[in-house]
N, C-alpha and C positions, 0 to 999 in steps of 0.2 A: 126795344124794337124786336118784333117777331116776324116770321116769314109771312104770316097772314096779312100784316100791314102792307107788304109789297104786293100781295095778291089783290087786296082791296084797292090800292092805288092804281094798279095796272088795269083793273076792271073799269074804274072811272075814267082813266086816261084814254083808254081805247074806245069808249063809247061817248065820252064827253057828256055824260048824263048820269047824275046820281040816281035818278029814278030807274033807268034801265040797268045800271050796274047793281043796284040793290036787289032788283028782281033776279038777275043772273046769279047773284051770290046767296039768294034766299035770306036776305037781311032786311030789317026795317030801314027805311031811308034815313030817319034821324040817327039811328045807331051807326050807319055807314058814314054819315057826315061827321059824327063825333070821332070815329076812328081815324078819318083822314085829318081832322084838325089835330088830334093827338100825335099823329105821325109827323105832321109839319112842325109842331111844337118841339118834338123830340129831336129832329134833325136841324131845327133852326132855319128852315128854308121854306118859303111859300111856293107851293107846287102848282096851284091853280089860281087863275083869275076867275072869280065867279060872282054872279048876282042872281036874282030870282029867275032870270030867263036865259042866262048865258054861262057856259063853263068853257074855259080855255086853259091850255097848259102855259105856264110861264116858261121862259128859257131853261130855268133849273128843272122844271117838271119834265121838259122834253128830254133832257139828259138822263133824268132819273128813270124815265120810261124804258130807255134802252138798257140801262143797268138792271132794272127790275125784271125785264124779259129774260136777260141772261141768267139772273139769279134763279128765277122760277124754273127755267129750262134745266139748269144744273140740278136743282132740287128734285125735279121730276125724273131726271136721268139717274140720280142717286137712288131714288126709290125703286126704279126698275131694276137697277143692278142688285140692290139688296134683295128684292123679291126673287130674281133669277138665282142668286146664290142660295137663298133659303130653299128653293125648289130643286137645287142641284143642276141647274141649266148652265152654270158657268163653274169655273174652277179647274182643278187638276186631279188626275187619278193616276197613280203610279202602281203598276202591276208587275210582279215577277212570277214567271212560270217556267216549268220544265217543258219546253216546246214539243218534243216528240210525243208526250203523253197528253197534251191538251189540244192537239191539232184537230181532234174530232169535233170539238164544240167551241173552243175559244175564239177562233177567227169569226165564226158566225155571231157569237155573243158581242164581240167588239163592233162588228158591222151594225148589229141591231142597236147597240148603245149609241154609236155615232149618229145613226139616222134619227134617233130620238133626242139626243143631246149634242148637237153639232158643235156647240161652243165650249164644251169641256175638253181640255187638252189631256190626252191619254198617252202615257209613256209605258211601253212594254219592254221589260228588261228580262234577261236570262241570268238567273243566279242559281247556284247550287242550293238544294233544299235546306241543307244544314245551316246556311247563312241567312235564311229568310227571317227567322225570329229576331236575330240581332238587328237586321235592317229595319224591321218593323219598329223595334224599340228605339232605334236611333232617329226615327222619323224619315228615313230615306225611302220607305215604301209605305203604301196604303194597304196593299193586298198581296198575299203570296199564295200561289197554288202549288201544292206539294203532293208527292206521290207516297202512298203507303204510310200515311201518318199514323202514329201509334195511339193518338188520342190523349197523350200526356202533355197538356198545354203548359208552356212556361208561364210564370206569373204575368198577369195582365193581358194575355193573348187568348182570343176566342177562335175556335175552329168550327167549321161546318163541312160535313161530307157533301160534296157536289155530285159525285157520280160513283156508282159501284158497278163493276163489270166482272165477268169470269176471268180466270187465270188460264193462260195457254202456255203450252210448252213449244219451243221452237227447236227443231231437230232436223237432221238430214232425212230426205225422203226414203233413203235405203235403211234407215234405222228400223229394227224389228218392231218397235212399238208404234211406228208410224203406220203400220199395216193394220193395227187394231182399231176397231170402231170406237172404243172408249178406253181411256186410260185414267188412272187415278194417281195422285201424288206419290203414293207408296210404291208404285211401279218404277219410280225413278230413283229409288234409294241407292242404287249402285252406279249411278251416272256421275260424270264429271260436269259440274256446273260452271258456266261462264257468267261473269257479272260485268256490269257497266259501272265505271267509276266516274260519275259526273263531276268533272273538274276537281277531283280529289275526294268527293263524297262517297262514302261506302254504304249509302242507304239502300241501294239495290241488293247488294250482297247481304246486308242485315235483314232485309225483307225475306229473301229466299231462306236464310237460316231460320227465321222465325216461323214461317209456315211449314218448313220441313220438320222442325221440332214438334209442331202440332200434329204431324203425321207419324211421329215416333222414330225419326232417324236424324242423324247429323250429316249434312251434305258435304261432299268432297268438292273443293273448288279448284279450277284450273286457272286459265289466264283471265285477265281483265282488259276491257277496252275503255278508252276515254270517251267514246261517243256511242250513242245508241245505234247510229248508222253503221258502226263497225261490227255489231253483233251478228247480223246474218252472214257476213263474210267469214267470221270465225267458225260459225256453225257449219257452213258449207265446206270449210277446210278440214272438218273432222276433229276440231279441238274440244268439242263437248256440246252440251245442250244448254238451254237456259229457260227461265220462266219470265214471262212478261204479261202485262195487262192485254186483254183482248183488243182494246182500242189502239194498241201499237201494231196489231196484226197487219201485215202487208200481203200483196198478192203473192201466191206461191211461185217459187222459181225452181229450176233444176237443182239448186244447191240447198234449199231448206223448205220446210213445210211447218204448218202450225197445227197443233192438236189441243182442243179444249179439254181441260181436266174435269172429270166427272164428280169430284168431291163436292157434295151439296153445300157445304158451308164455306167453301173456298172462294173468296171474293177479293178483288183489288179495289181500293178506294182512292179517289182524288179529293183532297181537302183544301178548302179555302181558309187562310189564316189572316187575322187582322187584330189590331190592338183594341181591346175592349173599350177603351176610353175614346176611340176615334169616332167622332160624330159627323164625319164627312157625309154629306147628302149624296154626292156623286158615287161614293163607295156603296151606300145603301141601294141606290138605283141600279148600279151595275150588278150587285149581288142578286137582285130580283131577276134581272135578265139572264144572268149566267145560270142561276138555279133552274129557271124555266127551261132554258135550252138544254142543259145537262139532263134534266128529267125527261124531256122529249126524246133525246138521243137514247137514253137508257130504255125507255118504253119501246122505241123502234127496234132496238137490239133484242129485247125480250120477245117481241112479236116475231122477228125473223127466226130466233131460236125455236120458238114454238112451232113454226111452220116446218122447220127441218126435222124436229123430233116427233111431230104429230103423226097420226095414222096416214098411210098412203092412200 
């Protein structure tokens, strides 16, 4: 017994005509008649009363028609669900991100994704960057977005740079360097640096140390804050300066200002991480949208910088 037998039976039962049913199924009428006889023989029940001029359902055939309709409807629904899953229109996507550094593009990407794939359930979690690889390996996450990734991927993990942007120094407006039109990283070698410890992660401090070493000096660190939102207040209180990505830049206030560093090769990157073996179609669809939105944001930022530095 196969699904096609129920389809053939339903076509005859709904038209009460082997001729019309055969035409709708694109079958020869003798072949359809044989399929119906085989179906009746297999289930051991006569489904039709028929002669040369008349076809009618038996009581058993009337019951079978209702069941056949339910079965065919369920089969059609199963096919639709399978196709939706294959196209990434259903399912789940779990994303972890360091929110202060993704606010520039991630909310827009999530909105674009939801508009295109409204039936995919998206969970957005905040995790410290150092814990994302472990969460990916355990299957708790599909995608992690981390800051200042060093490119050394743990086994089985793939990374992609979503966005690169300049590095800026945050300092008090009265700082001598704040009055200069351009500063470079080397100008900051005697400063006290402040770092953010995201829920215990020392990635921000390690990033500052890494780029300072590239400029030929070892940075001196002062206090640390547990939240990126606490950094401007510490700067305003005169505790030191810090380095952040330009996408973190806020509107200037009386307590702090931002200065873009002029070092030509100094860039900050946001990277997406996922398990190489993860074949999630919603993940692939979201990555296309996020990469497009991040690229557009980066292009807009480059255009604005070009207008500011171009000829008057």
